[in-house]
C-alpha positions in Angstrom: 29.8 -37.7 -188.0 27.3 -37.7 -191.0 25.7 -41.2 -190.3 25.2 -40.2 -186.6 22.8 -37.3 -187.4 21.5 -39.0 -190.9 18.0 -40.1 -189.4 17.0 -36.7 -188.7 18.7 -34.9 -191.6 17.1 -33.8 -194.5 15.8 -30.8 -196.9 12.9 -28.4 -196.1 11.0 -25.3 -197.1 14.1 -22.6 -198.1 16.9 -25.5 -197.4 18.8 -25.8 -200.8 21.7 -27.9 -199.7 21.8 -29.6 -196.2 24.4 -32.0 -194.8 27.3 -33.1 -196.8 29.0 -30.0 -197.7 31.1 -27.4 -195.7 28.2 -25.5 -194.9 24.2 -25.4 -195.5 22.6 -23.4 -198.6 19.3 -21.6 -197.8 17.1 -19.8 -200.5 18.6 -16.6 -201.8 22.2 -17.7 -201.4 22.6 -17.5 -197.7 25.3 -20.0 -196.4 25.2 -21.3 -193.0 28.0 -23.5 -190.9 28.4 -24.2 -187.4 31.4 -25.9 -185.5 31.9 -26.6 -181.8 35.4 -26.2 -179.8 35.6 -28.1 -176.7 38.3 -27.7 -174.1 40.7 -30.9 -174.0 39.4 -32.3 -177.5 40.2 -29.1 -180.0 42.5 -26.7 -177.5 44.5 -26.7 -174.5 44.0 -23.6 -172.2 47.6 -24.2 -171.0 48.8 -23.4 -174.6 46.2 -20.8 -175.9 45.0 -17.8 -174.2 41.3 -16.8 -174.2 41.7 -14.3 -177.1 43.3 -16.8 -179.2 40.6 -19.4 -178.5 37.9 -17.1 -179.4 39.6 -16.4 -182.7 40.2 -19.7 -183.2 36.4 -20.7 -183.1 35.6 -17.9 -185.5 38.3 -18.7 -188.0 37.3 -22.5 -188.3 33.7 -21.5 -189.2 34.9 -18.8 -191.4 36.8 -21.3 -193.5 33.6 -22.9 -193.9 32.3 -20.0 -195.4 35.4 -19.6 -197.7 35.4 -23.2 -199.0 31.6 -22.4 -200.2 33.1 -19.1 -202.1 31.0 -17.3 -200.0 31.2 -13.5 -198.3 30.7 -13.7 -194.6 27.6 -11.5 -193.1 27.7 -12.2 -189.4 28.6 -14.8 -186.5 26.6 -16.2 -183.6 28.2 -17.9 -180.7 27.3 -19.9 -177.8 29.9 -20.0 -174.7 30.0 -22.6 -172.2 31.7 -21.4 -169.3 33.2 -23.8 -166.5 33.3 -22.4 -162.9 35.7 -19.6 -162.0 36.1 -18.8 -165.6 36.8 -15.0 -166.2 37.9 -14.5 -169.8 34.6 -14.2 -171.5 35.4 -10.8 -172.7 38.6 -12.1 -174.1 36.7 -14.8 -175.9 34.0 -12.2 -177.6 37.2 -10.2 -178.5 38.9 -13.1 -180.4 35.6 -14.1 -181.9 35.2 -10.6 -183.5 39.0 -10.3 -184.4 38.2 -11.0 -188.2 36.1 -7.9 -188.8 32.8 -10.2 -188.9 30.3 -8.7 -186.6 29.0 -10.9 -184.2 25.1 -10.6 -184.1 24.0 -12.7 -181.0 24.7 -15.8 -178.8 24.1 -17.7 -175.3 25.9 -18.1 -172.2 25.9 -21.1 -170.0 27.5 -23.0 -167.2 29.6 -26.2 -168.7 31.9 -28.3 -167.2 34.8 -27.2 -169.6 35.5 -24.4 -171.6 33.0 -24.9 -174.9 32.4 -22.4 -178.1 29.7 -23.1 -180.3 29.9 -20.6 -183.0 27.9 -20.2 -186.4 28.9 -18.2 -189.3 26.6 -17.1 -192.0 27.3 -15.7 -195.1 26.2 -15.1 -198.8 27.3 -16.4 -202.2 25.8 -15.5 -205.4 27.0 -18.9 -206.5 27.8 -21.5 -203.6 30.8 -23.8 -204.6 29.8 -27.3 -203.4 32.0 -30.3 -202.9 30.4 -32.1 -205.4 31.2 -30.7 -209.0 34.2 -32.2 -209.8 34.8 -34.7 -212.6 37.5 -37.1 -213.7 40.6 -35.2 -214.9 40.1 -31.9 -212.8 43.1 -30.7 -211.3 43.3 -30.6 -207.4 45.2 -27.7 -205.9 45.5 -26.4 -202.4 46.3 -23.0 -201.0 49.1 -22.2 -198.5 51.3 -24.3 -197.0 50.2 -27.6 -195.0 51.7 -29.0 -191.5 52.1 -25.6 -189.8 49.4 -26.6 -187.1 50.6 -29.7 -186.2 54.4 -28.4 -186.0 53.0 -25.5 -183.9 51.1 -28.3 -181.6 47.9 -26.6 -183.0 48.8 -22.9 -181.6 49.1 -20.9 -184.5 46.5 -18.2 -185.5 43.9 -19.3 -188.1 43.6 -17.4 -191.0 40.4 -18.1 -193.2 41.0 -18.3 -196.9 38.0 -15.9 -197.7 39.3 -13.9 -200.4 41.1 -17.0 -202.1 37.6 -18.9 -202.0 36.1 -16.0 -204.1 38.8 -15.9 -206.5 39.1 -19.9 -206.7 35.1 -20.1 -207.5 35.8 -18.8 -211.0 37.6 -21.6 -212.2 36.7 -24.3 -209.5 34.4 -27.0 -209.9 34.2 -28.2 -206.3 36.4 -27.0 -202.8 36.8 -28.4 -199.4 38.4 -26.4 -196.6 41.5 -28.7 -195.1 40.2 -29.1 -191.7 41.3 -32.6 -190.9 44.4 -33.3 -193.2 44.4 -33.4 -196.9 44.2 -37.1 -196.3 40.8 -37.1 -195.4 39.5 -34.1 -196.9 40.4 -35.2 -200.3 38.4 -38.5 -199.9 35.4 -36.2 -198.8 35.6 -34.4 -201.7 36.2 -37.1 -204.3 33.2 -39.2 -202.9 31.3 -36.1 -203.1 32.0 -35.8 -206.7 31.4 -39.5 -207.5 35.2 -39.9 -208.8 38.3 -41.5 -207.2 41.5 -39.2 -206.8 45.5 -39.1 -206.8 47.4 -37.0 -204.5 51.1 -36.6 -205.2 52.6 -36.5 -201.7 55.9 -35.4 -202.8 54.0 -32.2 -204.3 52.4 -31.4 -201.0 53.8 -27.7 -200.1 55.2 -28.2 -196.6 55.2 -25.9 -193.7 58.5 -25.1 -192.7 59.4 -27.9 -190.3 56.6 -30.2 -191.2 56.9 -33.6 -192.5 55.1 -35.5 -195.1 52.8 -37.0 -192.8 52.1 -34.1 -190.9 51.3 -31.9 -194.1 48.7 -35.0 -195.1 47.2 -35.8 -191.6 47.8 -33.1 -189.4 44.7 -31.1 -189.9 43.5 -27.7 -188.8 45.4 -26.1 -191.5 42.3 -24.2 -193.0 43.8 -24.3 -196.5 41.4 -24.8 -199.4 41.6 -27.7 -201.3 39.7 -27.3 -205.0 39.2 -29.1 -208.1 40.0 -27.0 -211.4 38.6 -27.5 -214.5 41.4 -28.6 -217.2 43.0 -25.8 -218.8 42.1 -23.2 -216.4 44.8 -20.7 -215.5 46.2 -21.2 -212.1 46.7 -18.7 -209.4 50.3 -18.4 -208.6 49.5 -18.8 -204.8 47.8 -22.6 -205.3 49.9 -25.8 -205.6 48.4 -28.7 -207.9 49.0 -31.7 -205.7 46.8 -34.4 -207.5 43.8 -34.9 -209.7 40.4 -36.6 -209.7 40.0 -40.1 -211.4 37.6 -42.5 -212.8 36.3 -45.0 -210.4 36.2 -44.4 -206.4 39.9 -45.3 -205.5 41.7 -42.5 -203.6 45.5 -43.0 -203.4 48.0 -41.0 -201.8 51.5 -41.7 -203.6 55.0 -41.1 -203.0 57.4 -39.7 -205.4 58.2 -43.3 -206.3 54.7 -44.0 -207.5 53.8 -46.1 -204.1 50.6 -45.6 -202.4 50.6 -44.8 -198.6 48.2 -45.3 -196.3 47.5 -42.2 -194.7 44.3 -40.9 -193.1 42.9 -37.4 -191.8 41.7 -36.9 -188.3 38.3 -38.5 -187.4 36.8 -37.5 -184.1 35.0 -41.0 -183.8 37.6 -43.4 -185.1 
């Protein structure tokens, strides 16, 4: 995706961090993230009601704010509504269900239900993907694979408080939206490192396989690189380490590397 828009990307007055992180950083510590949810790609209206769809759109964006160790200020949303759709009020109620104010937006007709949400936050010290170094431990919040097990119908819980707390010990962070098998590669590349993930240490959600935990995506947990020697809170699990070089390996209990990849819309 980054390659598709690289031709128009860049930094300008007031833009401190641009494309390549979970959110852009503007002057004054403002943090801005946007995501789009499209019916038939990101959700099935036969499995989620309109309130849940709105909440999912907000939660995905707030997860990016969490990954930057920022506090959310507001949301701005655009809804593309198909002919005959009557659930706009429920979408809006779901959008506001995290207690973050909705400051504005737009409505349009669309062939399928489409939500584009922008989250705005503020961070005293935004935590980027790029600060990790070889030897930093990789830790993850919560459990992985729950969304895959549920068919991507569980409520999204953005780890806002956890992101703020991790900022005190983490050197880099990313949210696990596309599966740890993909997101660890993004984190390691941004740090100029390689990485090893120990698959047998992944915290599995109930009923999840290792494959679902590694590749399922949309768990919206946080993956952080933590400096050596820093005390770890009891709500994270150490799952790997940043390494010298550029190789990223996901290894099983026998030390054998597995060829696992996260979600990619354009693969």
